[in-house]
Backbone as a printed PyTorch tensor [residue, N CA C, xyz], in Angstrom:
tensor([[[  0.8250,  -1.1860,   0.0000],
         [  0.0000,   0.0000,   0.0000],
         [  0.8720,   1.2530,   0.0000]],

        [[  1.9350,   1.2280,   0.7910],
         [  2.8280,   2.3910,   0.8510],
         [  3.5020,   2.6390,  -0.4900]],

        [[  3.8360,   1.5820,  -1.1970],
         [  4.4990,   1.7480,  -2.4880],
         [  3.5280,   2.3330,  -3.5100]],

        [[  2.2800,   1.9630,  -3.4570],
         [  1.2740,   2.5780,  -4.3340],
         [  1.1740,   4.0690,  -4.0130]],

        [[  1.2080,   4.4150,  -2.7440],
         [  1.1150,   5.8250,  -2.3370],
         [  2.3470,   6.6300,  -2.7320]],

        [[  3.4670,   5.9640,  -2.9670],
         [  4.7190,   6.6740,  -3.2400],
         [  4.7970,   7.2920,  -4.6280]],

        [[  3.8860,   6.9360,  -5.5240],
         [  3.9100,   7.5130,  -6.8700],
         [  3.7710,   9.0370,  -6.7930]],

        [[  4.7060,   9.7310,  -7.4060],
         [  4.6760,  11.1920,  -7.4490],
         [  4.6270,  11.8280,  -6.0590]],

        [[  5.2280,  11.1580,  -5.0770],
         [  5.2810,  11.6950,  -3.7190],
         [  6.6550,  11.4000,  -3.1360]],

        [[  7.0790,  12.2230,  -2.2120],
         [  8.3600,  11.9710,  -1.5660],
         [  8.2150,  10.8690,  -0.5310]],

        [[  9.3180,  10.1900,  -0.2700],
         [  9.3090,   9.1680,   0.7770],
         [  8.9970,   9.7990,   2.1240]],

        [[  9.4780,  11.0030,   2.3300],
         [  9.2080,  11.7130,   3.5800],
         [  7.7020,  11.8580,   3.7890]],

        [[  6.9860,  12.2560,   2.7440],
         [  5.5400,  12.4410,   2.8510],
         [  4.8440,  11.1090,   3.1030]],

        [[  5.2180,  10.0770,   2.3630],
         [  4.5960,   8.7570,   2.5450],
         [  4.8700,   8.2530,   3.9500]],

        [[  6.0860,   8.4470,   4.4450],
         [  6.4330,   7.9900,   5.7940],
         [  5.7100,   8.7870,   6.8780]],

        [[  5.2570,   9.9900,   6.5520],
         [  4.4640,  10.7610,   7.5050],
         [  3.0250,  10.2380,   7.5560]],

        [[  2.5270,   9.7640,   6.4280],
         [  1.1330,   9.3330,   6.3120],
         [  0.9110,   7.8950,   6.7850]],

        [[  1.8370,   7.0030,   6.4660],
         [  1.5790,   5.5730,   6.6770],
         [  1.4590,   5.1220,   8.1360]],

        [[  2.1750,   5.6500,   9.1010],
         [  1.9790,   5.1410,  10.4670],
         [  0.5260,   5.2580,  10.9440]],

        [[ -0.0860,   6.4150,  10.7590],
         [ -1.4820,   6.5910,  11.1750],
         [ -2.4180,   5.7820,  10.2820]],

        [[ -2.0930,   5.7210,   9.0040],
         [ -2.9190,   4.9750,   8.0600],
         [ -2.9840,   3.4980,   8.4510]],

        [[ -1.8270,   2.9210,   8.7920],
         [ -1.7880,   1.5000,   9.1410],
         [ -2.3320,   1.2230,  10.5410]],

        [[ -2.3490,   2.2330,  11.3950],
         [ -3.0390,   2.0680,  12.6930],
         [ -4.5480,   2.0220,  12.4590]],

        [[ -5.0100,   2.8970,  11.5940],
         [ -6.4360,   3.0010,  11.3180],
         [ -6.9430,   1.7980,  10.5190]],

        [[ -6.1270,   1.3190,   9.5820],
         [ -6.4810,   0.1830,   8.7260],
         [ -5.3440,  -0.8350,   8.8000]],

        [[ -5.3340,  -1.6770,   9.8270],
         [ -4.1810,  -2.5480,  10.0710],
         [ -4.0850,  -3.7960,   9.1810]],

        [[ -5.1370,  -4.0980,   8.4280],
         [ -5.1260,  -5.3200,   7.6180],
         [ -5.5940,  -5.0260,   6.2010]],

        [[ -5.2990,  -5.9570,   5.3060],
         [ -5.7820,  -5.8240,   3.9350],
         [ -7.3090,  -5.8590,   3.9170]],

        [[ -7.8970,  -6.6090,   4.8330],
         [ -9.3570,  -6.6620,   4.9460],
         [ -9.9290,  -5.2840,   5.2730]],

        [[ -9.2410,  -4.5540,   6.1300],
         [ -9.7100,  -3.2170,   6.5060],
         [ -9.6900,  -2.2730,   5.3060]],

        [[ -8.6460,  -2.3480,   4.4890],
         [ -8.5860,  -1.5300,   3.2800],
         [ -9.6590,  -1.9770,   2.2820]],

        [[ -9.8580,  -3.2780,   2.1500],
         [-10.8300,  -3.8120,   1.1900],
         [-12.2630,  -3.4310,   1.5570]],

        [[-12.5180,  -3.1930,   2.8180],
         [-13.8640,  -2.8490,   3.2680],
         [-14.2210,  -1.3880,   2.9940]],

        [[-13.2390,  -0.6060,   2.5960],
         [-13.4620,   0.8250,   2.3710],
         [-14.0410,   1.1210,   0.9970]],

        [[-14.6280,   2.2900,   0.8960],
         [-14.9150,   2.9030,  -0.3950],
         [-13.7680,   3.8940,  -0.6060]],

        [[-13.3280,   4.0780,  -1.8510],
         [-12.1970,   4.9940,  -2.0690],
         [-12.3740,   6.3630,  -1.4180]],

        [[-13.5990,   6.8750,  -1.4260],
         [-13.8570,   8.1970,  -0.8500],
         [-13.5380,   8.2380,   0.6450]],

        [[-13.6660,   7.1100,   1.3140],
         [-13.3730,   7.0560,   2.7480],
         [-11.8790,   7.1700,   3.0210]],

        [[-11.0730,   6.7130,   2.0820],
         [ -9.6160,   6.7300,   2.2520],
         [ -8.9990,   8.0750,   1.8660]],

        [[ -9.6620,   8.8030,   0.9930],
         [ -9.1010,  10.0420,   0.4470],
         [ -8.5710,  11.0170,   1.4890]],

        [[ -9.3200,  11.3290,   2.5550],
         [ -8.7950,  12.2920,   3.5280],
         [ -7.4980,  11.8240,   4.1970]],

        [[ -7.3490,  10.5200,   4.3620],
         [ -6.1690,   9.9800,   5.0360],
         [ -4.9030,  10.0700,   4.1860]],

        [[ -5.0710,  10.1210,   2.8670],
         [ -3.8880,  10.1150,   1.9930],
         [ -3.7930,  11.3750,   1.1330]],

        [[ -4.6440,  12.3390,   1.3860],
         [ -4.6990,  13.5760,   0.5810],
         [ -3.3160,  14.1960,   0.3820]],

        [[ -2.5200,  14.2530,   1.4190],
         [ -1.2330,  14.9570,   1.3410],
         [ -0.1990,  14.2620,   0.4570]],

        [[ -0.4770,  13.0250,   0.0210],
         [  0.4740,  12.3340,  -0.8660],
         [  0.2900,  12.7430,  -2.3260]],

        [[ -0.7690,  13.5120,  -2.6060],
         [ -1.0400,  13.9280,  -3.9760],
         [ -1.7850,  12.8430,  -4.7380]],

        [[ -2.4760,  13.2450,  -5.7770],
         [ -3.2420,  12.3120,  -6.6180],
         [ -4.0800,  11.3620,  -5.7610]],

        [[ -4.6150,  11.8960,  -4.6760],
         [ -5.2670,  11.0590,  -3.6620],
         [ -6.5120,  10.3380,  -4.1650]],

        [[ -7.2070,  10.9030,  -5.1310],
         [ -8.3940,  10.2010,  -5.6430],
         [ -7.9970,   8.9260,  -6.3850]],

        [[ -7.0360,   9.0410,  -7.2790],
         [ -6.5690,   7.8600,  -8.0120],
         [ -5.9010,   6.8550,  -7.0870]],

        [[ -5.1070,   7.3510,  -6.1520],
         [ -4.4300,   6.4540,  -5.2200],
         [ -5.4400,   5.7290,  -4.3260]],

        [[ -6.4940,   6.4260,  -3.9150],
         [ -7.5290,   5.7830,  -3.1020],
         [ -8.1720,   4.6390,  -3.8660]],

        [[ -8.4890,   4.8850,  -5.1330],
         [ -9.0790,   3.8340,  -5.9620],
         [ -8.1220,   2.6570,  -6.1060]],

        [[ -6.8370,   2.9570,  -6.3130],
         [ -5.8420,   1.8910,  -6.4800],
         [ -5.6550,   1.0800,  -5.2060]],

        [[ -5.5090,   1.7510,  -4.0670],
         [ -5.2830,   1.0590,  -2.7980],
         [ -6.4810,   0.1780,  -2.4450]],

        [[ -7.6580,   0.7300,  -2.5220],
         [ -8.8630,  -0.0390,  -2.1960],
         [ -9.0550,  -1.1580,  -3.2250]],

        [[ -8.8530,  -0.8410,  -4.4940],
         [ -8.9820,  -1.8640,  -5.5410],
         [ -7.9780,  -2.9870,  -5.3730]],

        [[ -6.7370,  -2.6430,  -5.0310],
         [ -5.7070,  -3.6670,  -4.8120],
         [ -6.0830,  -4.5410,  -3.6230]],

        [[ -6.5540,  -3.9210,  -2.5530],
         [ -6.9480,  -4.6890,  -1.3630],
         [ -8.1000,  -5.6390,  -1.6850]],

        [[ -9.0850,  -5.1600,  -2.4210],
         [-10.2250,  -6.0100,  -2.7900],
         [ -9.7680,  -7.1930,  -3.6480]],

        [[ -8.8720,  -6.9340,  -4.5920],
         [ -8.3880,  -8.0050,  -5.4680],
         [ -7.5200,  -8.9930,  -4.6860]],

        [[ -6.7130,  -8.4970,  -3.7600],
         [ -5.9090,  -9.3890,  -2.9170],
         [ -6.8290, -10.3150,  -2.1230]],

        [[ -7.9230,  -9.7610,  -1.6410],
         [ -8.8870, -10.5770,  -0.8810],
         [ -9.6150, -11.5710,  -1.7840]],

        [[-10.1200, -11.0950,  -2.9080],
         [-10.9700, -11.9530,  -3.7440],
         [-10.1880, -12.9650,  -4.5770]],

        [[ -9.0290, -12.5610,  -5.0860],
         [ -8.2950, -13.4300,  -6.0170],
         [ -7.1170, -14.1640,  -5.3910]],

        [[ -6.6010, -13.6430,  -4.2640],
         [ -5.3730, -14.2080,  -3.7080],
         [ -5.4940, -14.5830,  -2.2370]],

        [[ -6.7160, -14.8070,  -1.7770],
         [ -6.9340, -15.2860,  -0.4190],
         [ -6.3920, -14.3850,   0.6690]],

        [[ -6.3280, -13.0940,   0.4080],
         [ -5.8510, -12.1510,   1.4160],
         [ -4.3420, -12.0200,   1.4890]],

        [[ -3.6200, -12.6970,   0.5900],
         [ -2.1580, -12.6530,   0.5920],
         [ -1.6510, -11.9220,  -0.6540]],

        [[ -0.7070, -11.0330,  -0.4700],
         [ -0.1020, -10.3570,  -1.6200],
         [  0.5730, -11.4200,  -2.4770]],

        [[  0.2840, -11.4370,  -3.7850],
         [  0.8980, -12.4600,  -4.6340],
         [  2.4120, -12.2720,  -4.7360]],

        [[  3.1200, -13.3840,  -4.9050],
         [  4.5810, -13.3280,  -4.9660],
         [  5.1190, -13.6630,  -6.3600]],

        [[  4.2900, -13.4520,  -7.3790],
         [  4.7080, -13.6640,  -8.7640],
         [  4.4220, -12.3940,  -9.5590]],

        [[  5.3640, -12.0290, -10.4300],
         [  5.2470, -10.7990, -11.2080],
         [  3.9170, -10.7160, -11.9540]],

        [[  3.5630, -11.7680, -12.6720],
         [  2.3420, -11.7340, -13.4880],
         [  1.1070, -11.4670, -12.6320]],

        [[  1.0790, -12.0410, -11.4520],
         [ -0.0870, -11.8740, -10.5750],
         [ -0.1010, -10.5090,  -9.9090]],

        [[  1.0390, -10.0720,  -9.4250],
         [  1.0660,  -8.7920,  -8.7170],
         [  0.7650,  -7.6350,  -9.6680]],

        [[  1.1200,  -7.7860, -10.9410],
         [  0.8390,  -6.7380, -11.9240],
         [ -0.6510,  -6.6100, -12.2350]],

        [[ -1.4600,  -7.5620, -11.7960],
         [ -2.9100,  -7.4620, -12.0120],
         [ -3.5840,  -6.5800, -10.9680]],

        [[ -2.8690,  -6.1960,  -9.9410],
         [ -3.4440,  -5.3540,  -8.8870],
         [ -3.5570,  -3.9060,  -9.3600]],

        [[ -4.6660,  -3.2560,  -9.0860],
         [ -4.8050,  -1.8400,  -9.4430],
         [ -3.6840,  -1.0080,  -8.8120]],

        [[ -3.1410,  -0.0880,  -9.5810],
         [ -2.0970,   0.8060,  -9.0810],
         [ -0.7180,   0.2030,  -9.0440]],

        [[ -0.5710,  -1.0280,  -9.5280],
         [  0.7290,  -1.6940,  -9.4840],
         [  1.2900,  -1.8390, -10.8980]],

        [[  2.4530,  -1.2250, -11.0960],
         [  3.2220,  -1.4050, -12.3210],
         [  4.5570,  -2.0330, -11.9180]],

        [[  5.4940,  -2.0930, -12.8360],
         [  6.7410,  -2.8130, -12.5690],
         [  7.5190,  -2.2510, -11.3770]],

        [[  7.5310,  -0.9380, -11.2040],
         [  8.2810,  -0.3680, -10.0760],
         [  7.7590,  -0.9310,  -8.7550]],

        [[  6.4630,  -0.8310,  -8.5580],
         [  5.8620,  -1.3340,  -7.3190],
         [  6.0510,  -2.8370,  -7.2010]],

        [[  5.8350,  -3.5470,  -8.2970],
         [  6.0020,  -5.0070,  -8.2760],
         [  7.4320,  -5.3780,  -7.8960]],

        [[  8.4140,  -4.6950,  -8.4680],
         [  9.8080,  -4.9970,  -8.1530],
         [ 10.1590,  -4.6750,  -6.7060]],

        [[  9.5900,  -3.5850,  -6.1670],
         [  9.8220,  -3.2470,  -4.7590],
         [  9.2930,  -4.3690,  -3.8700]],

        [[  8.0560,  -4.7760,  -4.1000],
         [  7.4260,  -5.7880,  -3.2540],
         [  8.1120,  -7.1470,  -3.4210]],

        [[  8.3180,  -7.5620,  -4.6600],
         [  8.9280,  -8.8710,  -4.8930],
         [ 10.3600,  -8.9220,  -4.3710]],

        [[ 11.1400,  -7.8880,  -4.6350],
         [ 12.5460,  -7.8870,  -4.2230],
         [ 12.7430,  -7.6920,  -2.7340]],

        [[ 12.0530,  -6.7100,  -2.1750],
         [ 12.2740,  -6.3600,  -0.7740],
         [ 11.5010,  -7.2500,   0.1840]],

        [[ 10.2470,  -7.5420,  -0.1240],
         [  9.4360,  -8.3420,   0.7840],
         [  9.6510,  -9.8370,   0.5880]],

        [[  9.6040, -10.2780,  -0.6710],
         [  9.6830, -11.7080,  -0.9490],
         [ 11.1060, -12.1910,  -1.2680]],

        [[ 12.0530, -11.2900,  -1.4230],
         [ 13.4280, -11.6740,  -1.7430],
         [ 13.5730, -12.2700,  -3.1330]],

        [[ 12.7020, -11.8750,  -4.0490],
         [ 12.7330, -12.3900,  -5.4200],
         [ 13.1640, -11.2810,  -6.3710]],

        [[ 14.3060, -11.4460,  -6.9850],
         [ 14.8100, -10.4710,  -7.9440],
         [ 14.2120, -10.7570,  -9.3160]],

        [[ 13.1370, -10.0610,  -9.6230],
         [ 12.4760, -10.2290, -10.9180],
         [ 12.7800,  -9.0670, -11.8450]],

        [[ 13.3330,  -8.0060, -11.2970],
         [ 13.6680,  -6.8280, -12.0820],
         [ 14.3400,  -5.7970, -11.1930]],

        [[ 14.6370,  -4.6560, -11.7890],
         [ 15.2910,  -3.5550, -11.0870],
         [ 14.2620,  -2.4500, -10.8850]],

        [[ 14.1570,  -1.9430,  -9.6720],
         [ 13.2580,  -0.8280,  -9.3910],
         [ 13.7980,   0.4000, -10.1150]],

        [[ 12.9540,   1.0460, -10.9000],
         [ 13.3480,   2.2880, -11.5590],
         [ 12.4190,   3.3870, -11.0680]],

        [[ 12.9070,   4.1280, -10.0780],
         [ 12.1870,   5.3000,  -9.6030],
         [ 12.9200,   6.5270, -10.1410]],

        [[ 12.5670,   7.7120,  -9.6620],
         [ 13.1970,   8.9190, -10.1890],
         [ 14.7040,   8.9510,  -9.9010]],

        [[ 15.1180,   8.4240,  -8.7520],
         [ 16.5360,   8.4300,  -8.4150],
         [ 17.3170,   7.4690,  -9.3090]],

        [[ 16.8100,   6.2540,  -9.4850],
         [ 17.4850,   5.2700, -10.3410],
         [ 17.5290,   5.7960, -11.7710]],

        [[ 16.4610,   6.4000, -12.2160],
         [ 16.4020,   6.9960, -13.5510],
         [ 17.5260,   8.0210, -13.7220]],

        [[ 17.5930,   8.9730, -12.7980],
         [ 18.5620,  10.0660, -12.8840],
         [ 20.0060,   9.5700, -12.7690]],

        [[ 20.2840,   8.7740, -11.7470],
         [ 21.6660,   8.3310, -11.5070],
         [ 22.1450,   7.4040, -12.6240]],

        [[ 21.2790,   6.5270, -13.0970],
         [ 21.6610,   5.6140, -14.1820],
         [ 22.0070,   6.3720, -15.4560]],

        [[ 21.2780,   7.4300, -15.7340],
         [ 21.5870,   8.2570, -16.9150],
         [ 22.8710,   9.0490, -16.6900]],

        [[ 23.0420,   9.5890, -15.4980],
         [ 24.2540,  10.3600, -15.2080],
         [ 25.5000,   9.4880, -15.3280]],

        [[ 25.3830,   8.2400, -14.8920],
         [ 26.5260,   7.3140, -14.9500],
         [ 26.6330,   6.6020, -16.3000]],

        [[ 25.7610,   6.9650, -17.2220],
         [ 25.7450,   6.4180, -18.5780],
         [ 25.5180,   4.9040, -18.6040]],

        [[ 24.7070,   4.4440, -17.6690],
         [ 24.3170,   3.0390, -17.6570],
         [ 23.1520,   2.8050, -18.6060]],

        [[ 22.5040,   3.8900, -19.0130],
         [ 21.4150,   3.8570, -19.9830],
         [ 21.3420,   5.2070, -20.6740]],

        [[ 20.7550,   5.2100, -21.8430],
         [ 20.5000,   6.4590, -22.5560],
         [ 19.0020,   6.7370, -22.6240]],

        [[ 18.2180,   5.8390, -22.0910],
         [ 16.7660,   5.9210, -22.2130],
         [ 16.1190,   6.7710, -21.1280]],

        [[ 14.8970,   7.2110, -21.4210],
         [ 14.0590,   7.9140, -20.4490],
         [ 12.9090,   7.0390, -19.9830]],

        [[ 12.5340,   6.0590, -20.7720],
         [ 11.4270,   5.1600, -20.4570],
         [ 11.8660,   4.1810, -19.3680]],

        [[ 11.1580,   4.1490, -18.2170],
         [ 11.5550,   3.2580, -17.1170],
         [ 11.7040,   1.7920, -17.5320]],

        [[ 10.8400,   1.2990, -18.4310],
         [ 10.9470,  -0.0970, -18.8680],
         [ 12.2560,  -0.3390, -19.6130]],

        [[ 12.6530,   0.6030, -20.4460],
         [ 13.9070,   0.4600, -21.1950],
         [ 15.1130,   0.6150, -20.2680]],

        [[ 14.9990,   1.5260, -19.3060],
         [ 16.0750,   1.6900, -18.3170],
         [ 16.2400,   0.3900, -17.5400]],

        [[ 15.1300,  -0.1800, -17.1010],
         [ 15.1770,  -1.4450, -16.3540],
         [ 15.8590,  -2.5270, -17.1850]],

        [[ 15.4960,  -2.6380, -18.4490],
         [ 16.1000,  -3.6590, -19.3140],
         [ 17.6030,  -3.4470, -19.4520]],

        [[ 18.0240,  -2.1950, -19.6270],
         [ 19.4590,  -1.8970, -19.7150],
         [ 20.1820,  -2.3040, -18.4370]],

        [[ 19.6140,  -1.9510, -17.3000],
         [ 20.2540,  -2.2650, -16.0150],
         [ 20.2990,  -3.7680, -15.7660]],

        [[ 19.2510,  -4.4730, -16.1610],
         [ 19.2110,  -5.9250, -15.9600],
         [ 20.2910,  -6.6350, -16.7850]],

        [[ 20.7250,  -6.0130, -17.8660],
         [ 21.7830,  -6.6010, -18.7060],
         [ 23.1640,  -6.4510, -18.0790]],

        [[ 23.3550,  -5.4130, -17.2690],
         [ 24.7140,  -5.1470, -16.7620],
         [ 24.8930,  -5.4110, -15.2700]],

        [[ 23.8040,  -5.4900, -14.5240],
         [ 23.8810,  -5.7650, -13.0840],
         [ 23.5620,  -7.2450, -12.8780]],

        [[ 24.3880,  -7.9680, -12.1450],
         [ 24.0700,  -9.3860, -11.8800],
         [ 22.7220,  -9.5160, -11.1620]],

        [[ 21.9500, -10.5050, -11.5610],
         [ 20.5930, -10.6920, -11.0340],
         [ 20.5510, -10.7290,  -9.5050]],

        [[ 21.5240, -11.3600,  -8.8900],
         [ 21.5030, -11.4580,  -7.4260],
         [ 21.7590, -10.1140,  -6.7470]],

        [[ 22.0350,  -9.0820,  -7.5230],
         [ 22.2680,  -7.7460,  -6.9650],
         [ 21.1990,  -6.7390,  -7.3660]],

        [[ 20.1910,  -7.1550,  -8.1230],
         [ 19.1820,  -6.2130,  -8.6050],
         [ 18.4890,  -5.4620,  -7.4780]],

        [[ 18.0590,  -6.1460,  -6.4470],
         [ 17.3220,  -5.4940,  -5.3610],
         [ 18.2410,  -4.5660,  -4.5740]],

        [[ 19.4060,  -5.0540,  -4.1980],
         [ 20.3500,  -4.2240,  -3.4540],
         [ 20.8000,  -3.0260,  -4.2860]],

        [[ 21.0730,  -3.2500,  -5.5750],
         [ 21.4780,  -2.1540,  -6.4660],
         [ 20.4280,  -1.0430,  -6.4350]],

        [[ 19.1590,  -1.4150,  -6.5500],
         [ 18.0920,  -0.4130,  -6.5360],
         [ 18.1260,   0.3940,  -5.2420]],

        [[ 18.2290,  -0.2820,  -4.1080],
         [ 18.2830,   0.4170,  -2.8230],
         [ 19.5020,   1.3330,  -2.7450]],

        [[ 20.6440,   0.8520,  -3.2110],
         [ 21.8710,   1.6500,  -3.1370],
         [ 21.7810,   2.8950,  -4.0190]],

        [[ 21.2620,   2.7340,  -5.2280],
         [ 21.1720,   3.8790,  -6.1310],
         [ 20.1220,   4.8690,  -5.6410]],

        [[ 19.0320,   4.3760,  -5.0900],
         [ 18.0200,   5.2740,  -4.5200],
         [ 18.6350,   6.0690,  -3.3680]],

        [[ 19.3520,   5.3980,  -2.4870],
         [ 20.0100,   6.0890,  -1.3690],
         [ 20.9950,   7.1320,  -1.9000]],

        [[ 21.8020,   6.7280,  -2.8730],
         [ 22.7940,   7.6340,  -3.4650],
         [ 22.1000,   8.8620,  -4.0700]],

        [[ 20.9870,   8.6460,  -4.7490],
         [ 20.2520,   9.7470,  -5.3550],
         [ 19.6250,  10.6860,  -4.3340]],

        [[ 19.2550,  10.1640,  -3.1870],
         [ 18.6780,  10.9970,  -2.1270],
         [ 19.7320,  11.8000,  -1.3780]],

        [[ 20.8800,  11.1600,  -1.1320],
         [ 21.8890,  11.7650,  -0.2590],
         [ 22.9680,  12.5680,  -0.9850]],

        [[ 23.3870,  12.1190,  -2.1700],
         [ 24.4940,  12.7840,  -2.8540],
         [ 24.1410,  13.2910,  -4.2500]],

        [[ 23.5830,  12.4370,  -5.0520],
         [ 23.3030,  12.7950,  -6.4370],
         [ 21.9140,  13.4280,  -6.5220]],

        [[ 21.7760,  14.5280,  -5.8290],
         [ 20.5060,  15.2370,  -5.7060],
         [ 20.2130,  15.9360,  -7.0370]],

        [[ 18.9790,  15.8870,  -7.4550],
         [ 18.6150,  16.3740,  -8.7840],
         [ 19.0390,  17.8230,  -9.0410]],

        [[ 18.7280,  18.7250,  -8.1400],
         [ 18.9840,  20.1440,  -8.4020],
         [ 20.4020,  20.5820,  -8.0740]],

        [[ 21.0340,  19.9130,  -7.1360],
         [ 22.4030,  20.3140,  -6.7790],
         [ 23.1870,  19.1010,  -6.2880]],

        [[ 23.6730,  18.2980,  -7.2360],
         [ 24.4280,  17.1100,  -6.8310],
         [ 25.6840,  17.5030,  -6.0500]],

        [[ 26.0150,  16.6810,  -5.0670],
         [ 27.1770,  16.9310,  -4.2200],
         [ 28.3860,  16.1900,  -4.8010]],

        [[ 28.7920,  16.6110,  -5.9780],
         [ 29.8260,  15.9050,  -6.7290],
         [ 31.1630,  15.8440,  -5.9870]],

        [[ 31.4950,  16.8800,  -5.2510],
         [ 32.7680,  16.8870,  -4.5310],
         [ 32.8190,  15.8310,  -3.4360]],

        [[ 31.6640,  15.3700,  -2.9420],
         [ 31.5910,  14.3500,  -1.8990],
         [ 31.3370,  12.9470,  -2.4470]],

        [[ 31.1230,  12.8470,  -3.7460],
         [ 30.6520,  11.6010,  -4.3410],
         [ 31.7810,  10.6030,  -4.6080]],

        [[ 31.6440,   9.3720,  -4.1020],
         [ 32.6730,   8.3570,  -4.3650],
         [ 32.6490,   7.8570,  -5.8090]],

        [[ 31.5960,   8.1970,  -6.5630],
         [ 31.5030,   7.7960,  -7.9730],
         [ 31.9090,   8.9300,  -8.9170]],

        [[ 32.3600,  10.0420,  -8.3600],
         [ 32.6760,  11.2240,  -9.1730],
         [ 33.6280,  10.9080, -10.3160]],

        [[ 34.6170,  10.0630, -10.0690],
         [ 35.6280,   9.8050, -11.1020],
         [ 35.1210,   8.9420, -12.2610]],

        [[ 33.9300,   8.3480, -12.1280],
         [ 33.3580,   7.5880, -13.2490],
         [ 32.0970,   8.2570, -13.7990]],

        [[ 31.7670,   9.4220, -13.2650],
         [ 30.5890,  10.1630, -13.6990],
         [ 31.0230,  11.2880, -14.6180]],

        [[ 30.4380,  11.3150, -15.8040],
         [ 30.7830,  12.3310, -16.8040],
         [ 29.5840,  13.2150, -17.1270]],

        [[ 28.6430,  13.3240, -16.1980],
         [ 27.3920,  14.0430, -16.4370],
         [ 27.6250,  15.5120, -16.7510]],

        [[ 26.8040,  16.0120, -17.6540],
         [ 26.9550,  17.3840, -18.1290],
         [ 26.6490,  18.4310, -17.0570]],

        [[ 25.8890,  18.0820, -16.0410],
         [ 25.5070,  19.0770, -15.0380],
         [ 26.2330,  18.9070, -13.6970]],

        [[ 27.4170,  18.3170, -13.7380],
         [ 28.1710,  18.1420, -12.4920],
         [ 28.5090,  19.4920, -11.8750]],

        [[ 28.5600,  19.5260, -10.5550],
         [ 28.8920,  20.7630,  -9.8490],
         [ 30.3910,  20.8620,  -9.5660]],

        [[ 31.0880,  19.7590,  -9.7710],
         [ 32.5340,  19.7150,  -9.5420],
         [ 33.0260,  18.4760, -10.2690]],

        [[ 34.1920,  18.5670, -10.9140],
         [ 34.6400,  17.3870, -11.6520],
         [ 36.1450,  17.2780, -11.7530]],

        [[ 36.5890,  16.0260, -11.8380],
         [ 37.9960,  15.7310, -12.1060],
         [ 38.1280,  14.9820, -13.4290]],

        [[ 37.0020,  14.7820, -14.1110],
         [ 36.9990,  14.0110, -15.3560],
         [ 36.3000,  14.7930, -16.4700]],

        [[ 36.5120,  14.3240, -17.6740],
         [ 35.8800,  14.9360, -18.8460],
         [ 34.3480,  14.8190, -18.7660]],

        [[ 33.6760,  15.8630, -19.1890],
         [ 32.2190,  15.8920, -19.2080],
         [ 31.7280,  15.3310, -20.5430]],

        [[ 30.6960,  14.5150, -20.5060],
         [ 30.0540,  13.9810, -21.7170],
         [ 28.6850,  14.6480, -21.8320]],

        [[ 28.4450,  15.3420, -22.9080],
         [ 27.1830,  16.0760, -23.0670],
         [ 25.9740,  15.1700, -23.0980]],

        [[ 26.1450,  13.8940, -23.4680],
         [ 25.0080,  12.9710, -23.5330],
         [ 24.6770,  12.3490, -22.1840]],

        [[ 25.5520,  12.5130, -21.2020],
         [ 25.2970,  11.9520, -19.8600],
         [ 24.4860,  12.9770, -19.0630]],

        [[ 23.1700,  12.8790, -19.2280],
         [ 22.2620,  13.8500, -18.6100],
         [ 21.4000,  13.1590, -17.5520]],

        [[ 20.9360,  13.9580, -16.5980],
         [ 20.0330,  13.3980, -15.5890],
         [ 18.6720,  13.0620, -16.1760]]])
């Protein structure tokens, strides 16, 4: 549910909303019993709250009706849940179930992967495919977490901390704030 709420929202905002949300609705059954309109006030601050309410309630209902109240642990099945695309599926499968079925491509992975020239694409599906070719499968989940952390702490979109970055010497991004290496104009965030 938290991963569905994370679309177009900061982790900080989602982490502010979810503790009270999960106290109020502690089970998938509790979410499934709701009408989307009932959930909207609780998640309003995450943005796109009407669509997210429909997705969360719809996913809970489908988990109850089609999967016996258990989140499915297969890509094909989890992708049938409302509000779930590959990013959410990869987060749940990799982090919760320990199954590396793909690489999570969020805004941080998108930006850092392009800056490091691991991909030239903008489409998350194409970025994921590029990363899956070069990162060993047993590292897909950890890689996603590491790059997300790196993107939050150092490779910040508006003002990357290049002077502090341990990857600075292999990064040729055009918008670096400090560099010891040649800049490549095609290495863009």
